[in-house]
N, C-alpha and C positions, 0 to 999 in steps of 0.2 A: 264445434257443437252449437246447436241453436240456443238462443237465449230464451229460456222458458219464461222468464219474467215478462218478456215482450211478446209472448205467444198470442195474446188476445189484446187488441186495442181497447182503450177504455174511454168512457164518457167523462166529461168534466166532473161528474158526480163521484167518480172513482169506481163505478161498476163496469165490468166488462161489456163491450158492445154486444147488443143482441140479447142480453140477460136482464130480465126485469127484477125489481126488488123482491117481488113475491117468490120468483123462482130461486133467487139467491137464498132467501130465508128457508125455503124448502130443503135445499142442499145443505145449508148450515145445520138444520135440525137433524138431518140424516147423519152428518158427520159427528155431531155431538152424541147421538145414540151409539155410534161405533166406538167413541172414546170411552163411554161409561159401561159398555156391555162387555161380558167376558170374551166374546168373539173378537171385538175390536182391540181389547187390551187386557192382558192377564191381570187378574186381581192380585193385589199385594198380599204377600204371606203375612199372616197374623200370628203374633206371639200369644199363646193361650195360658202360659204360666212361666214364672221365673222363680228359681229356688237357690238359696245359698246354704251350703252345709260346711261349717267350719269344723275341722277335725284336728287330731293331734299331729298327724304327719303331713297333712295338706288341707286345702280348702277347695271345695267343689262349687262351681256355679253351673246351673243347668237352665238352659233356655229351651222351652218346649214350644213347638210350633205346629201349624196345620199342614205344612209341607217341609221338605228338606231345605235347610238353610244354606245359602251360599255366603261365604265369609272370607275375609282376609284379616290377618292380625299382625301386630308389631309391638315390640317393647320400646318404650320411650324413657329416656334417662332424665335425671335432674328436674323434677323429682321422678321417682320410679312409677311408671304407669304401664298397664297392659291396655292396648287399644284394639278393639275388634269392630270391623265394619261389616254390617249385615246388609246384603244386597236384596232389593225387592221386598223390603219389610216396611210395614206401616208403623209409625210411632204411635202406639196406643197407650191406654191407661195401665196395661200390664207392665210395659217397659218403664213407665213413669213411677212404678212402685219400687224399682230397684234400690234407691237409697235407703228405704225402710227395711230392706232385707239384711243389712249388714249390722252385726252386733259389735258393740264396743270391744268385746273380748276376743274378736276374731284376730288370730295371730298374724295374719298377712294382709288383710284388707282394711284400708281407711274408709273408703267410700266407693260406691258404684253409681255412675250416672249415665243417662242415655239422651241423645238428642239427634235432630235431623242434621246430618252433616252436609249432604247435598241431595239433589233430587233422586228419590228412589233408594237412598242409602241412609241407614240409621247407624250412628256410631255409639258404641258402648265403651266407656272409659272406666277402668278399674284402677283407682289410686291405691298404691301399695305402701306397706310399712317397711318392707325390706325387698331385696332382690329375690327373684323367683326363677324357677325353671318350669315353664308352663307346658302342659300336654293338652292339646285341643283336638277333639274328635267328634264325630257324629254317631248317633245311634238310631237304628230303624225302629219303627213302632213295635211295641211288645206290651202284653198285658193291658193295663189301662193307660199307657203312655203313647203319645204321638211321636213325631220326629223330635229328637233332642240334639242340641249342640251342647257339649260338655266342655267346660273350662276347668281343668284340674291344675291348681296352682301349688306347686311344690317349692318349699324354700330352697335356696341355693345350697345351704348346708342341710342335708337330709336329717330328719329326726332319727335318732339312734336309741331304741328302747333299752339296750344294754347299758349304754352310757348314762341314760337317765337313771337307771338303777344304781350305778356306781356313784353318781354325783349327789343323789338324794341322801338326806340325813337318816332316813329310816325306811324300812320296807313299806310302811303305810303311806308315807309321802311319795315314794317311788311309784306305787301302784296308782295313787290318785292323781299324780302329776300336779299337785297343788303346792306351789312354792310358798305361798303365804301360810298355809297350814303347817308346813314343816318349820317355818321361822317362828310361828307362835309356840309350837311345841318346844323348840329349843329355848326360847326365852323363858317359858314357864319352868322348864327343867333347870335352867341356870339359877333360878331364884331359890330352888330347893336347897336345903343344907346338904353338904357333900356326903354325909353319912347316909342320907336317904337315897341318893342316886343309885347305888348298887342294887337296891331293891327293885328298881325299875329296869335294870339292864342285865337280864339273865345271860348265863354263859351258853352260847349256841355254837356248836362245832360244825353243824351242817344245816344250811337253810334250804328247805325244799321249795322249789319255785313251781307254782301252779298257774298256768295261763288260763284265764277265763274268757271265753268267747261268747259275747251276747249276739245271738243270731240276727242276721239281717241288719237294717239300719239305713238311714238316709233315703236315697231313691228307692230302696227296696223295703217295703213295709212288712214283708212276710205275709203270713196268713192274717185274714181280717175276720173277727168274730161277728156274730149277728147283731151284737150290741154296739158294733163299731170299734171294738178294741183292736189295736195293731199289735201283732206279734213282736215287732221290733221294740216296742215300749215295755212290754211285759218281760221280755228276755233281759233287757238292760236293767230293769229294776231288780229282778231276781239275782242277776250277776253281781250287781253292786252290793246287795245284802250278803251274798256269799263272799265277796271280796273282803268285807269287814270282818267276817268270821275267820277267814284264813289269816288275815293280818293280825288278828288277836292271838293266834297261836305263836308261841315263842320261837318255834323252829320252821315257820312257814312264811312265805310272802306270795302275794297275788299280783299278777300283771294282767291288765285288761287289753284285749285286742282293739276294742273301741270304748271310749269313755263318755260318748255322747251320741247324738242322733246324726250319724254320718255313715257312709258306706265304706267298707273295707273289702277289697276283693278276696276271694277264698284263699288263693295261694299266698297272699300277704298275711293272712291270719296265721297260716302255718309258718311262714317265714319269721314272724314275730316270735313265735314259740321257740323256734330253733335259734334265733339270735340271742335270746336271753337264757339259752341252755335249760329249757324247762324240763322239769321232772314229770309233769302231767299236763295234759291239755283237755279242758272240759268245755264243750260247746253247748250252750243252753238254748232251747227252742220251745215252742208251744205249738203242738201239732194241729193239723186241720185235715178234714176228710169230707167227701161229698155228702155223706150221710150224717146228720147232726147227732144221731144216737151214739156214734163212736166216742169212746171215752177211755181214760186210763193213762198211766205213765209208762214210758218205754225208755230203754237205753240201747244204743246202737254202737257198734265198733266197725272197723274196716274189715272187708272180706277179701281173701285171696282168690276165692273160687266162685264168686258170684253171690247174689243175695240169698239169704236163708228163707225168704218168703217173697211172694209177689208184692205184698204190701211194703216190705222193706225196700224192694227194688224201686217201686213207685215213689216212695218217700225220698230215697236218695236222689233220684232224677229231679224231683221237685226242688230239693234243697240245692242241688248243683246248678239249677237254673238261676240261682240268686245272682250270679255274675251277669247274666243276660239282662235281668231286670235292673239290678243296681247300676250296671254300666261299666264295662271294663274296656280299656284301650287295648285291643288285641294286638296292635302293632308294637306295643311296648312290653309284652309279656316276656319273661325270662325263660328262654328255651331250656337252659340247663336245669333250672329249678323245676320246670314242668316235667322233665324227664326223671328227675329225682323223685318227685312226688308220685309219679306213675309206677315206681318200682314197688310192687306189692309183695315182694319176696321176704319181707321182714317178719318171719314167723314168730320170733321171740317177742318182738314188740306187740304183735297182735295178741299173743297169749297173755302178756301183761295187761293189755287193754281189756281183755275178757275178764281178768281178775278184778280190775278196777270197776268195770261195768257191773259185775255181779254184786260187788260190795255196795255200790250206789243203788242198784235196783232193789236189793233187799231192804234198804232204808226207805226208799220211796214207797214200798209196799206198806209201810207202817202209817203213812198219812194219806194215801190214795190207792184206789184199786189199780192193778196193773193191767195194761192192755195186752201184754204177753208175759208169761211167767218166766221167760228166759231172755238173756241178752241176744239181740238179733244182729245180723251182719249184712252190710251192703257196701257199695263203692262210693262212699261219701268223700267228696273232694277235700273237705275241710279236715278230714281225719288222716290225711296221707303223709304225715310226718313219719319218715322211716325209722326214727330212733326215739320217739316219744310216745309212751302209752296215751291213747286218745279215746275219748268217749263223746258221744252226742246224746244229750239228755232231752227227751221230749217230755216236758214237765206235765202236760195235760193237753186235752184237745180244746183249743180255743174256739173251734167250730161247734162245740157242744155248749148250749146255753148255760147249763149248770156249772160246768167247769170254767167257762169264760168268766162267770161271776166270781168264782173262787180265785181265779188267776189275777183278778183286779183287787183282791182283798189283801191289805197289808199284812195281816196276821198269817194268812195262808202263804203268801210269798215268803215270809220269814220261815215258816215251817218247811217249805220246799228247800230253801237255802240251807237250813239246818240239816235236813235229811241228806243232801248232797255232801255237806261238810262231814257228817258222820261216816259216810261211805269213803271219802278221801282219807279221813283219819285212820279208818280200819285198814285200808289198802297200805298205807305207809307203815303201820304196825307190822303187817304180815310180809310186806315186800319193801324193806328200806332200800332206797337207791344207793348203789355203790359207786356209780360214775356220774358224770355230768357236771353240775355246778361245783365250783371249787369250794373248799372249806372256808367258812366265814365265821369270825368270832367278834362278838360285841365286847369291847374292852370294859373292864370294871373301873 
């Protein structure tokens, strides 16, 4: 092969023979233009946002970019780290904010940092508190999001909601997941005279377990009101208030599908309810519609034969799209569970759901106008537990300016939670469960 380095003889000045300095500068300028132009060189992919969502069962890291990200990853031991190399990415101020995104309370992450590892490659290092089982996948643009790379960090020992209930010292502590709270209660109780303790420990032969599902969360904000209110925040606040009211009942306990601002896939919300052998499942939402004058509270249950109205069908499709917006790793979905949840032949369960829905709807009518006077039905994915009466409560229309204002009022949120509580209480009085959770007794 010819030696290209010797293709042109050179002058002592170092310039190729027959080429003037002016000509060389001209060629150099053209070459530089090629290097900096999109035609000559592909522009680096830019990160437009980074988010960290610590949850009960896992922590999610989301990297949002202007184009699909190419990446490789590996686990490094001693100390435990997850290393992700991003190809064709520019190290910008967005990536440099990663350390500030980690909370001290994050159960899995110590620190996240990013740096230029080699030309055209940015390395993201996640320093861990324990061993993990990561799931890493990409999501295509949807809603207001661009391309997303999702790092779901699951602990090597999976979170078990049923075990959490067994190990906690009280239903209140089990539902809140707050170890310190439970320890404080125990210390205070131990200081009381022995004769006073029986007064605080009623005899309970059957604990009714109610799973509360605060709609949306994390990557999925849900509906957004005209004043900027996020449905995910309103639903969590109302669900927390309802949780406290349920836990105050001597024969009930509440379990939350999410306790903070993070995303839980729809099928996992149902799985949590089945894992703790729930007696009821209540999903809390705040409706939205294209017309701001739409208003009122609604209650929905699952349908065997299709939606009872076009509006119910539209709402169910919108709520079911939460998985697409929140971001689900479709490659890791449990096929058996999906088949179970798609079994809509549970007529008895749906009938019980209608009874619960009617009781709740009646109470909601006492604090707000009703959007429809009867319980509606549609194919809501989050209501597909085949053996647990389940309802979806649309507390009000967050897209209506007046109702959005009320949904952000603490007193109104408490009224809404109290109305749902009365409906649950009425349902249990008329339909006491005979199966499910085993008998539980608080010792005197």
